[in-house]
LOMARGU-653219 format. One record per residue (C-alpha): x, y, z; residue in three letters; chain. Coordinates in steps of 0.001 Angstrom, whole numbers, plus 524288, in hexadecimal, padded with zeros to 5 digits. Last residue first. Example, Ala and Ser with C-alpha at 12.3 -4.5 7.8 and 13.67 -1.06 7.14 Angstrom:
> 83566_7FBDC_81BE4_SER_A
> 8300C_7EE6C_81E78_ALA_A
END
This chain:
> DC448_994D1_2E279_ARG_A
> DD16A_99B33_2E46A_ASP_A
> DCB8A_9A8FB_2E492_CYS_A
> DC30A_9A597_2F036_GLU_A
> DCEDE_99F71_2F6D1_ALA_A
> DD6E7_9ABD1_2F4FA_ASN_A
> DCC77_9B3ED_2FB9E_SER_A
> DCC6E_9C2B1_2FB29_LEU_A
> DCC8F_9CCE4_305DC_GLY_A
> DD15E_9D7BF_2FCE2_PHE_A
> DD598_9DFE3_308A6_SER_A
> DDDE7_9D49C_30D86_ALA_A
> DE642_9D46D_30142_LEU_A
> DE7DE_9E31F_301B7_ILE_A
> DEC85_9E1BF_30FBC_ILE_A
> DF5B4_9D690_30C4E_PRO_A
> DFB98_9DE8A_30101_PHE_A
> DFD89_9EB85_307F9_ASP_A
> E0ABA_9E777_30D9C_GLN_A
> E0FCD_9E529_2FFDE_PHE_A
> E0CE1_9F335_2FBF5_ALA_A
> E0296_9F757_2F231_PHE_A
> E034F_9F902_2E385_ASN_A
> DFC87_9EBF4_2E118_GLU_A
> DF40E_9E548_2EB3C_ALA_A
> DE70D_9EB9B_2E7A5_ALA_A
> DE846_9E8CE_2D91F_ILE_A
> DED48_9DB0C_2DC07_HIS_A
> DE035_9D7A8_2E23C_PHE_A
> DD8C1_9D8D6_2D575_GLY_A
> DD886_9CA68_2D1F8_HIS_A
> DD6BD_9C703_2E050_TRP_A
> DC9E5_9CE76_2DF95_ASN_A
> DC39D_9C6D3_2D499_ALA_A
> DC73B_9B94F_2D9AC_PHE_A
> DC444_9BD65_2E7B5_SER_A
> DB66F_9C111_2E3CC_PRO_A
> DB34D_9B30F_2DFC6_PRO_A
> DB12A_9AF15_2D195_THR_A
> DAB38_9A18C_2D245_VAL_A
> DA8A0_99823_2C71A_HIS_A
> DA061_98BD4_2C757_TYR_A
> D9E0B_9838F_2BB55_ARG_A
> D9624_97722_2B94E_VAL_A
> D90E2_97604_2C72B_VAL_A
> D86CE_96B6F_2C975_SER_A
> D7852_96E81_2CA28_GLY_A
> D73BF_962F4_2C1F9_ASP_A
> D7197_96B81_2B601_GLY_A
> D7F62_970E8_2B6B6_ASP_A
> D82AE_97D2B_2BE4C_LEU_A
> D8AE1_988DA_2BA43_ARG_A
> D8FA5_99257_2C497_LEU_A
> D9689_99F70_2C44F_TRP_A
> D9985_9A5A2_2D178_HIS_A
> D9DD9_9B3D8_2D246_PHE_A
> DA2AE_9B9F4_2DEF5_ALA_A
> DA295_9C8B8_2E08E_ALA_A
> DAA36_9CE31_2EBF6_GLY_A
> DB1C7_9CBAE_2F870_MET_A
> DA65F_9C77B_30108_PRO_A
> D9F96_9C0A3_2F5A5_ALA_A
> D9664_9C8E7_2ED6D_GLU_A
> D8F09_9BE93_2E5E0_VAL_A
> D8E39_9BAE6_2D78E_ALA_A
> D87A6_9AF78_2D0D5_ALA_A
> D89BF_9AADA_2C2DB_LEU_A
> D808F_9A092_2BD91_ALA_A
> D8057_9942A_2B589_ALA_A
> D760D_989DC_2B2C4_GLY_A
> D71D3_97BE8_2B4E5_ALA_A
> D685A_978B6_2BFCD_ARG_A
> D67D2_9772B_2CE7F_LEU_A
> D5ADE_976AB_2D5B5_PRO_A
> D5E06_97D7C_2E2AA_VAL_A
> D5803_97608_2EE1A_HIS_A
> D5416_97E67_2F995_GLY_A
> D5111_98C4D_2F587_VAL_A
> D5864_99271_300B7_GLY_A
> D5739_99AE9_30CD3_VAL_A
> D486C_999A0_30D9D_PRO_A
> D3F38_9A49F_31183_GLY_A
> D3F4F_9B14C_318FC_ALA_A
> D46CD_9BD15_3144D_PRO_A
> D5119_9C2A0_31D8D_PRO_A
> D4CDA_9CE67_32599_LEU_A
> D591F_9D383_32C59_SER_A
> D615E_9C920_32599_LEU_A
> D6370_9CFDE_31887_VAL_A
> D65B5_9DD50_31E78_ARG_A
> D6E86_9D914_329A8_ARG_A
> D7706_9D0DC_320B5_ILE_A
> D7826_9DC61_31769_ILE_A
> D7C74_9E54A_32290_ALA_A
> D86F0_9DBB3_326FD_ALA_A
> D8BD9_9DAA9_31915_SER_A
> D8BE3_9E979_3179D_GLN_A
> D94E8_9EAF2_3234E_ALA_A
> D9E3C_9E106_31D5C_ALA_A
> D9D4F_9E82B_31054_GLU_A
> DA1C0_9F4DF_31674_GLU_A
> DACFF_9EE64_31DC5_PHE_A
> DB1CE_9E76A_31192_LEU_A
> DB044_9F3A9_30942_VAL_A
> DB85C_9FB59_31311_ARG_A
> DC343_9F134_31290_LEU_A
> DC3BE_9F1A5_303AD_ARG_A
> DC4BF_A006B_30421_ALA_A
> DCFB8_9FF46_30E2D_TYR_A
> DD73A_9F603_30577_GLY_A
> DD697_9FF24_2F9D3_ASP_A
> DCC76_A00A7_2EEFE_GLY_A
> DC9BC_A0EE7_2F251_GLU_A
> DBBBB_A0E60_2ED65_HIS_A
> DB305_A0862_2F7C0_GLU_A
> DA5D0_A01E4_2F60B_LEU_A
> D9CC5_9F9CE_2FE6B_SER_A
> D90F6_9F5E0_2F646_VAL_A
> D8489_9F9F1_2FD20_SER_A
> D7A83_9F18E_303F5_PHE_A
> D6BDC_9EF93_3033D_GLU_A
> D6719_9E195_30344_VAL_A
> D5C2E_9DCB5_2FA62_SER_A
> D6462_9D9C8_2EE4A_ASP_A
> D6EA5_9D3B0_2F71D_TYR_A
> D6584_9C898_2FAEF_ALA_A
> D6CD2_9BD57_2F437_ALA_A
> D7207_9C362_2E79C_TYR_A
> D7385_9D135_2E266_PRO_A
> D7B04_9D248_2D58A_PHE_A
> D825D_9DF35_2D5DD_LEU_A
> D7F2B_9E2EA_2E3F0_LYS_A
> D833D_9D670_2EAEB_ARG_A
> D8D57_9D4D6_2E025_VAL_A
> D9473_9E0FC_2E520_ASP_A
> D9B51_9EAC8_2DC5C_ARG_A
> D9E72_9F8B2_2E06B_ALA_A
> DAC5E_9F8F8_2DB20_VAL_A
> DB2CE_A0440_2E286_GLY_A
> DBF8A_9FDC5_2E67E_SER_A
> DBAC0_9F913_2F3C0_ALA_A
> DAF3B_9F31B_2EC79_ARG_A
> DB889_9EAF2_2E44B_ALA_A
> DBF7D_9E55B_2F02F_ILE_A
> DB2A6_9E3CE_2F798_PRO_A
> DAD47_9DADE_2ECEF_GLY_A
> DB270_9D965_2DF2C_VAL_A
> DBE0B_9DC8F_2D68F_LEU_A
> DBBBD_9DBDB_2C7E6_GLY_A
> DC9CE_9DEED_2C457_TYR_A
> DC5B1_9EAAB_2BC27_SER_A
> DBC3C_9EF92_2C673_ARG_A
> DC551_9EEC9_2D220_ALA_A
> DD039_9F46B_2C9C7_TYR_A
> DC830_A0059_2C614_SER_A
> DC3A4_A01E7_2D423_GLU_A
> DD1A0_A0302_2D8FB_ALA_A
> DD70F_9F829_2E184_VAL_A
> DDF97_9FDDC_2EC58_ILE_A
> DE736_9F4B8_2F533_GLY_A
> DEB36_9FF74_2FE8E_VAL_A
> DE5A9_A0D53_2FE62_GLU_A
> DE074_A0B49_30C2F_GLU_A
> DE2E8_9FDB9_31198_LEU_A
> DEFAF_9FD6B_31948_ARG_A
> DEED9_A0B96_31DBD_ASP_A
> DE0EF_A08F1_3222F_LEU_A
> DE596_9FF1D_32C46_PHE_A
> DF02C_A080F_331C4_SER_A
> DE652_A1332_3325E_SER_A
> DDC46_A0B9B_33A31_SER_A
> DD01D_A1405_339AE_TYR_A
> DC93D_A0BE9_32F41_ARG_A
> DCCA0_9FF8A_336A7_LEU_A
> DC589_A034F_3431C_MET_A
> DB8EA_A0700_33C2C_HIS_A
> DBA11_9FAC9_333DD_PHE_A
> DBA8A_9F24B_34004_LEU_A
> DAEB4_9F8F8_345EE_ASP_A
> DA717_9F72E_33960_ARG_A
> DAB2B_9E8DF_3390A_LEU_A
> DA61C_9E6F2_346D6_ARG_A
> D9922_9ED35_34302_GLU_A
> D9802_9E462_33715_ALA_A
> D9AB1_9D894_33FAC_VAL_A
> D8FAF_9DC7F_348DA_GLU_A
> D8671_9DDE7_33D3C_ALA_A
> D8ADA_9D080_33889_THR_A
> D8758_9CAC1_345CB_ARG_A
> D7A0F_9D141_34658_ASN_A
> D75B4_9CD2A_338C5_THR_A
> D7A96_9BF36_339FE_LEU_A
> D7464_9BDBF_3475F_ARG_A
> D678C_9C382_342CA_SER_A
> D6713_9BA86_336FB_CYS_A
> D6A81_9AECF_33F70_ASP_A
> D5FAE_9B222_34907_GLU_A
> D55BD_9B3F7_33E23_ASP_A
> D5918_9A6BD_3388D_GLY_A
> D62E3_9A48C_32DBB_LEU_A
> D5FFC_99A1A_32398_ASP_A
> D691A_98FE8_31E2B_PHE_A
> D6F83_98B25_31191_SER_A
> D6DBC_99791_309AA_VAL_A
> D664E_999A9_2FD06_GLY_A
> D63FC_992A1_2F031_GLY_A
> D70C2_98B37_2EFE8_LEU_A
> D767A_98CB3_2FD74_ALA_A
> D7E19_99704_304D1_VAL_A
> D8267_994C2_312DA_ALA_A
> D8AC1_988C4_31045_GLY_A
> D9791_98F5D_31374_PHE_A
> D9539_99C30_31A95_LEU_A
> DA36F_99E84_31E7A_TYR_A
> DA20F_99B72_32CFF_ARG_A
> D97E3_9910E_32A81_HIS_A
> D8B61_98DD7_331F3_GLY_A
> D8377_998E2_32BD8_THR_A
> D8050_9A27E_336CD_ILE_A
> D89FE_99E83_3414F_ASP_A
> D94B3_99BB3_3375E_CYS_A
> D92FE_9A8C9_330A8_SER_A
> D9312_9AF75_33DF5_LEU_A
> D9FCD_9A88D_34114_ARG_A
> DA5DA_9AD97_3347C_ILE_A
> DA098_9BB2A_33777_LEU_A
> DA6AA_9BB14_34513_SER_A
> DB372_9B66F_33F15_GLU_A
> DB3B9_9C1F1_335AE_GLU_A
> DB113_9CBA4_34096_ILE_A
> DBBD4_9C58D_348D1_LEU_A
> DC4FE_9C68A_33D2A_ALA_A
> DC1B9_9D4FF_33BCE_ALA_A
> DC529_9D774_34A03_GLN_A
> DD1AC_9CF98_348D1_SER_A
> DD5C3_9D6F7_33C93_ALA_A
> DD31A_9E3E6_34373_ALA_A
> DDB88_9DFC3_34EF1_VAL_A
> DE68F_9DAAE_3465F_VAL_A
> DE748_9E649_33D39_LEU_A
> DF2D6_9E0D7_3358D_ALA_A
> DEE8E_9E6EE_32895_THR_A
> DEC35_9D994_32282_SER_A
> DE45D_9D569_32E7A_ASN_A
> DDB06_9E0CC_32D12_CYS_A
> DD906_9DD8F_31EB5_ILE_A
> DD712_9CF21_3219F_GLY_A
> DCCE1_9D1D7_32C12_THR_A
> DC5B8_9DAE3_322B4_ILE_A
> DC5A8_9CFB8_318DB_VAL_A
> DBFD7_9C674_32304_ALA_A
> DB56A_9D052_32705_ALA_A
> DB1DF_9D1C4_318A1_HIS_A
> DB012_9C30C_31783_SER_A
> DA762_9C258_3238D_ARG_A
> D9EA3_9CD71_31ED1_LEU_A
> D9DEA_9C7A8_3112B_ARG_A
> D9A3A_9BA54_3169C_GLU_A
> D8F7E_9C04E_31EFC_LEU_A
> D8B33_9C7D8_312F4_GLU_A
> D899A_9BB59_30B10_ALA_A
> D827A_9B526_3168F_LEU_A
> D78A0_9C04A_31748_ALA_A
> D766D_9C063_30893_THR_A
> D745B_9B1B7_307FC_ARG_A
> D6ABE_9B2DB_31341_LEU_A
> D62D5_9BD01_30BC4_ALA_A
> D62E9_9B4EC_2FF4B_ARG_A
> D5E88_9A8EB_306ED_ALA_A
> D533A_9B09F_30CAD_ARG_A
> D4F31_9B552_2FF23_PRO_A
> D4EB7_9A792_2F944_PRO_A
> D58B2_9A482_2EE80_VAL_A
> D52D5_9A39A_2E0DA_SER_A
> D5846_997FF_2D951_VAL_A
> D592D_9987B_2CA7C_GLY_A
> D6282_98CF9_2C9E7_CYS_A
> D6DC7_9941E_2C350_ILE_A
> D6BD2_9A047_2CB8C_THR_A
> D6B0B_99834_2D803_GLU_A
> D77A1_99115_2D49F_VAL_A
> D7ECE_99E00_2D246_ALA_A
> D792D_9A3A7_2DED3_GLN_A
> D7DDB_997C2_2E660_CYS_A
> D8BB4_9997E_2E144_PHE_A
> D8B9F_9A7F2_2E4D1_ALA_A
> D86B0_9A4B5_2F287_LEU_A
> D915D_99AA8_2F4A7_GLY_A
> D9B6D_9A4AC_2F05F_HIS_A
> D9608_9AEF2_2F9AD_ALA_A
> D946C_9A55F_304F4_PHE_A
> DA25A_9A05C_3042B_ALA_A
> DA87B_9ADDF_302F3_ALA_A
> DB420_9ADB9_30C3C_ILE_A
> DB4FE_99EE5_30BDA_GLY_A
> DB6B6_99EA5_2FD29_SER_A
> DB6FA_99177_2F62E_PHE_A
> DAC5D_98C38_2FF0D_ARG_A
> D9F87_99278_2FB03_GLU_A
> DA02B_98EDF_2ECA5_ALA_A
> DA56E_9813B_2EF44_LEU_A
> D99ED_97D9C_2F80F_LEU_A
> D90C5_9836C_2EDD7_LEU_A
> D9632_97974_2E43B_ALA_A
> D8F62_96EE9_2EC27_ARG_A
> D8216_9758A_2EAEA_ASP_A
> D8464_9779B_2DC5D_ALA_A
> D87A2_9696C_2D97E_MET_A
> D95F5_96773_2D698_GLN_A
> D9A33_96476_2C8A3_GLY_A
> DA365_97015_2C81D_GLU_A
> DA56B_975D8_2D5B5_ALA_A
> DB31A_97017_2D6CF_ILE_A
> DB709_977A4_2CA9F_LYS_A
> DB23C_984A3_2D00C_GLU_A
> DB8BA_98258_2DD27_VAL_A
> DC5CE_97F53_2D6B5_GLY_A
> DCD9E_980E8_2E330_ARG_A
> DD85F_98A6A_2DF57_TYR_A
> DE0B1_98B6A_2EB8D_LYS_A
> DEC6F_992F2_2E686_TYR_A
> DE2B7_99A80_2DE3B_PHE_A
> DE8E5_9A7E7_2E061_PHE_A
> DF425_9B003_2DB22_ARG_A
> DF551_9BEB4_2DC52_PRO_A
> DFF99_9C6F3_2D538_ILE_A
> E00E1_9D470_2DB45_THR_A
> E089D_9DF38_2D49A_ARG_A
> E0FA8_9EB65_2D94C_ILE_A
> E0F38_9E8AA_2E7CF_VAL_A
> E163A_9F3C5_2EEB8_ASP_A
> E21A1_9F14C_2F7D6_GLU_A
> E2C4B_9F14B_2ED9A_GLY_A
> E2CFB_9EC0D_2DFC8_VAL_A
> E20EB_9E3A7_2E0E7_THR_A
> E198A_9D7F5_2DBAD_GLU_A
> E105D_9D117_2E513_LEU_A
> E0D46_9C2CC_2E280_LEU_A
> E00E8_9BEDA_2E989_PHE_A
> DFDA5_9B0A4_2EC24_HIS_A
> DF11E_9AB51_2F1DD_ALA_A
> DEDE2_9A00F_2FAEE_SER_A
> DE2EF_9A1AD_304B7_GLU_A
> DE455_9A9E9_31109_ALA_A
> DE0D0_9A2B0_31D9F_PHE_A
> DEC92_9A6A4_325F7_ASP_A
> DF9A0_9A7C4_31F07_SER_A
> DFB43_9A903_31070_PHE_A
> E0080_99FFF_305ED_VAL_A
> DFFF0_9A4FB_2F7DD_PRO_A
> E0528_9AE61_2FC18_GLY_A
> E0B9A_9BB99_2F9DC_ILE_A
> E16B2_9BC1A_2F001_PRO_A
> E1ECD_9C8A0_2EEBF_MET_A
> E2451_9CB88_2E151_THR_A
> E306D_9D3B4_2DED9_PHE_A
> E3460_9DFE3_2D792_ALA_A
> E41C5_9E580_2DAD6_GLY_A
> E4411_9EAED_2CD40_VAL_A
> E370E_9EBDC_2C624_ALA_A
> E30E2_9E032_2BF4B_ALA_A
> E232E_9DFF8_2C4F7_VAL_A
> E1A8B_9D7F6_2BBD4_VAL_A
> E197B_9CA60_2C1AA_THR_A
> E125A_9BFFB_2B9DE_GLN_A
> E10FB_9B4EB_2C37D_PRO_A
> E195C_9A898_2C200_ASP_A
> E133C_99D33_2C941_TRP_A
> E1CC6_99208_2C88A_GLU_A
> E1BA4_98704_2BEDA_PRO_A
> E1ABB_978F1_2C373_GLU_A
> E1D50_97039_2B7BF_ARG_A
> E167A_96359_2B610_THR_A
> E0A6B_96A69_2BAC4_ARG_A
> E037B_963F6_2C5E9_PRO_A
> DFC43_9571A_2C47C_GLY_A
> DEDCE_9557A_2C2D9_PHE_A
> DE471_94F00_2CC25_ARG_A
> DD6BD_94C5E_2C77B_GLU_A
> DCB33_95068_2CFD2_LYS_A
> DCAF1_95E33_2CA30_GLY_A
> DC789_95910_2BCCE_ASN_A
> DC935_96377_2B26D_PHE_A
> DC1F3_9608B_2A5C8_ASN_A
> DB7E1_96B3D_2A7D6_ARG_A
> DC250_9759E_2A988_ARG_A
> DC2A0_97CDA_2B68E_MET_A
> DCF4A_976AE_2BB41_PRO_A
> DD7C8_97A63_2AF95_ASN_A
> DE30E_97103_2AD3C_ILE_A
> DEB94_975C3_2A1FC_GLY_A
> DF780_9788B_2AA4E_GLU_A
> DF8AB_97133_2B718_PRO_A
> DF696_97974_2C36F_TRP_A
> E0368_97BCB_2CAC3_ASP_A
> E0490_98971_2C4F9_GLU_A
> DF807_98E98_2CAF7_HIS_A
> DEA35_98CD0_2C60A_LEU_A
> DE1F0_998B4_2C969_VAL_A
> DEB61_9A201_2C29C_PHE_A
> DF72A_99B97_2BC66_GLU_A
> DF2A9_99E63_2AE74_GLY_A
> DEEEF_9AA73_2A6B0_LEU_A
> DF61C_9B756_2A6B4_ARG_A
> DF3DA_9C1B0_29C26_PRO_A
> DE69F_9BD02_29719_HIS_A
> DE6AB_9BEA8_2885C_GLY_A
> DDEE3_9B290_28502_GLU_A
> DD807_9ACA8_290BF_PHE_A
> DDACB_99E30_28FE0_ARG_A
> DD122_994EB_29647_LEU_A
> DD746_98A0B_29E5B_GLY_A
> DCB8A_988CE_2A753_PHE_A
> DD104_98B2D_2B503_LEU_A
> DDD4B_992B7_2B1BA_ASP_A
> DD811_99A92_2A653_GLU_A
> DCB46_99D67_2AD6A_ALA_A
> DD2AC_9A2A2_2B945_GLU_A
> DDB56_9AB36_2B0E1_ARG_A
> DCF76_9B09B_2A9D2_GLU_A
> DC88E_9B3DC_2B689_HIS_A
> DD504_9B9BE_2BC28_TRP_A
> DD665_9C396_2B116_ASP_A
> DC84D_9C75F_2AE25_PHE_A
> DC86A_9D26B_2B83E_SER_A
> DD34F_9D9C3_2B127_PRO_A
> DCB01_9E57B_2AD1C_GLY_A
> DC57B_9EA1F_2A02D_HIS_A
> DC630_9DF26_29641_VAL_A
> DD179_9DBD1_28D47_LEU_A
> DDC64_9DAFC_29750_GLY_A
> DD6FD_9CE97_29D5A_VAL_A
> DCB69_9CA50_2950B_LEU_A
> DD23D_9BE00_29054_SER_A
> DCD1C_9B893_28389_PRO_A
> DC8C4_9AA62_284A7_VAL_A
> DCFD7_99DA0_2827B_SER_A
> DCC9A_98F2F_28317_SER_A
> DC36C_98CF4_277BB_ALA_A
> DC216_97EBD_273AB_GLY_A
> DB346_97EB8_273A8_VAL_A
> DADA4_98C6A_27362_GLY_A
> DAF97_997AC_27CC7_LEU_A
> DA3BC_99F2F_281BD_HIS_A
> DA591_9ACAD_28799_LEU_A
> D9B04_9B18B_290CF_THR_A
> D9A13_9BF75_29606_VAL_A
> D91A4_9C02E_2A248_HIS_A
> D8CCC_9CDA5_2A644_VAL_A
> D8756_9D134_2B39F_SER_A
> D7CDB_9DB85_2B353_PRO_A
> D7E24_9E985_2B812_SER_A
> D766D_9F14B_2C223_ALA_A
> D7E18_9EC6F_2CDE9_ALA_A
> D8B10_9EE11_2C6F9_GLY_A
> D94BE_9E714_2BE0F_LYS_A
> D960B_9D8C4_2BA9A_TYR_A
> D9D7A_9D090_2B0BA_PHE_A
> D9E87_9C1D5_2AEC8_VAL_A
> DA706_9BBB4_2A42D_TYR_A
> DA1D4_9AE4A_2A05D_VAL_A
> DAAD0_9A4CB_2994D_LEU_A
> DA4E2_9988E_29338_SER_A
> DAD85_98E1C_28D4D_TRP_A
> DAB8F_982E5_283CD_GLU_A
> DB070_9750D_28556_GLY_A
> DA2DA_96F5B_28378_GLN_A
> DA010_96EA0_29210_ALA_A
> DA270_97CFB_2948F_LEU_A
> DAE46_98255_29BAD_GLU_A
> DA916_98DB9_2A399_GLU_A
> DB055_99A2C_2A719_VAL_A
> DA9F5_9A4C1_2AF56_ILE_A
> DB147_9B1A8_2B00F_LEU_A
> DAE05_9BAE3_2BB2C_THR_A
> DA9E0_9C87A_2BF4E_ALA_A
> DAE91_9D24D_2B528_PHE_A
> DAA1D_9E010_2B826_SER_A
> DA0D3_9E7E1_2AFA9_PHE_A
> DA3B9_9F61A_2AC49_ASP_A
> D9B2A_9F66F_2A004_LEU_A
> DA5B5_9FBDD_29716_ASP_A
> DB1E0_9F5D5_29CFC_ARG_A
> DAD58_9E91B_2A315_THR_A
> DA1F3_9E562_29A55_LEU_A
> DA7C7_9EA6D_28D9E_TRP_A
> DB4C5_9E3FB_290E7_GLN_A
> DADF2_9D701_29321_CYS_A
> DA6C7_9D824_28628_ILE_A
> DB30F_9DBC4_27EA6_GLY_A
> DBB1F_9D10D_2850E_SER_A
> DB154_9C677_2818B_LEU_A
> DAE6E_9CA8D_27387_ASP_A
> DB85C_9C204_26C94_ASP_A
> DB59D_9B688_275B6_ARG_A
> DA754_9B5EC_271D6_GLY_A
> D9C42_9BB83_279F2_CYS_A
> D911F_9B815_28325_ALA_A
> D8B3A_9C2D1_28B9E_LEU_A
> D81F2_9C02F_296EB_LEU_A
> D7C07_9CBAB_29E54_CYS_A
> D7685_9C9AC_2ABFE_LEU_A
> D6ECD_9D2D6_2B4AF_ARG_A
> D64E3_9C849_2B873_SER_A
> D597C_9D111_2B481_ALA_A
> D616E_9D7A3_2A9CC_ASP_A
> D635D_9CAC3_2A2D2_ASN_A
> D6C6B_9CB40_29740_ALA_A
> D70EB_9C2EA_28BE6_THR_A
> D7C01_9C61C_282B6_ALA_A
> D8276_9BE62_277D6_LEU_A
> D8DB8_9C6C6_27324_VAL_A
> D9154_9C6AF_264B5_ARG_A
> D854E_9CF12_261C6_GLY_A
> D8CA2_9DB03_25D65_HIS_A
> D964A_9DB2B_268B9_TRP_A
> D92EA_9E8DE_26D3D_LEU_A
> D845D_9E7C8_26A7A_GLU_A
> D82A2_9DA7A_270C9_ARG_A
> D8A4F_9DF2C_27CAF_SER_A
> D816F_9EB02_27DE7_ARG_A
> D752B_9E2A1_27DFE_GLU_A
> D7A5C_9D978_28884_ALA_A
> D7F81_9E489_290EB_ILE_A
> D7263_9EB89_29047_GLY_A
> D6AEE_9DF0E_2932C_HIS_A
> D72E6_9DC5F_29F6C_ALA_A
> D7229_9EA76_2A3D6_THR_A
> D7D11_9F45D_2A552_ASP_A
> D7F5A_9FA50_297FC_VAL_A
> D8830_A0636_2998E_THR_A
> D9123_A0440_28DF4_ASP_A
> D9C0D_A0E38_28C1E_GLY_A
> DA246_A067C_2812D_LEU_A
> DB07F_A07C6_284FF_ARG_A
> DB830_A0375_27925_ASP_A
> DB9A2_9F4B9_27841_LEU_A
> DB19E_9F3F1_26BCC_THR_A
> DA92B_9E7E9_26AB4_ALA_A
> DAF56_9DB7F_265C6_MET_A
END
């Protein structure tokens, strides 16, 4: 293993990382690189895994994106650790191959800089039965206590059509509490909420009014989207991709399509790329309006919440008028989009979103001078930049904490490489910083729509039939609440062999406890609203 002392490496190209890894690990790492596609592939043994990942995260300042686990046909395993960094840097995939009969892998939690591996390892342990040696708390994560032991739904031999009985014994969930002071108690919130909120449970540990520790629990409605997708033809699996998250249906559908198009070598026509960009920004604008509504509602500003809700509803109706669906279902298609927009539709979309942006500017102007509103957000729910980086937070939450990372800039897709826009950035990391980023990005979305639709390219909006073939690809998009990663492997007939999604809510819920801890009980719902995350998206 290479030394774990700080190496001071500054290599920042795919070939540079590949060459340096061969030097450090004396040829034990198989490295291939493509600077044109900005991709570096490293393959290592289990003894070198933690050293390589620590080198990437600590010395080269890469962030961990996702863990892709595949059970191969011969009883072997493939684990791919994906890392990314900045607009000038490549993405790096570290592959660990486990032979027949292997069922354990070294845990990177505690060994590698940052805790971002934690939830990914816990998820893989639950769904595949892999053991991560040295992980401090495995089990009872995705699969709750009523799930039978030893049955892992993502294994090849699992048959979701067969019924299986509950555990013979019904254990209770027993979280690891840490506060032991005199007078300490735990306050449960959820899992049942009023209104349309999905199920989630938060256990708040406290001695008085301040929350000392937050223990979140999700996956009450685990749906097995990735398992259901297996064996489906790619066009059918697209229906799953765009339906497990209503707040980001277009973004997830787009990521799935991009993975298929990469596998099949399909080049999307320029007009389709422009329309994809406009619809992605329409979804972002609507999603941000919804989060702003939630923040205003959490602070009991009834009038402001009503105004924001009206803006959100106007965008939902606009989506329906333009695409035929309020949440853009069916808008994206393999090889393009499913419909064209005429000049009148383009003008209507541009004008209406510009009007919405003006209404949002007026709303922000009123909110920023409301002292009672600011008192509930400023210096509340702080996530420092160091925590945002170490937990791998994404989207507006990360950008409010000074992490200038946006997939639209890092790995441009659709027509983002031809559209000028800046990454909204704040540094305070509190609720008000997150609110400002939402308003700034909403204004940018309207501007991007105007730019791509002012003179959209002529031509077709799709390639027609997409000839499916075997292969694998990772696609990334900037969903409304952050980076979404979709890994897809297709068989020769175009059916799905493996599909894995890492949505932004999965990454950001992992770091939510940082914002909630060391603040008062009454701040909790406001902090919760300022994150604007989806439980259903996490419970895929």
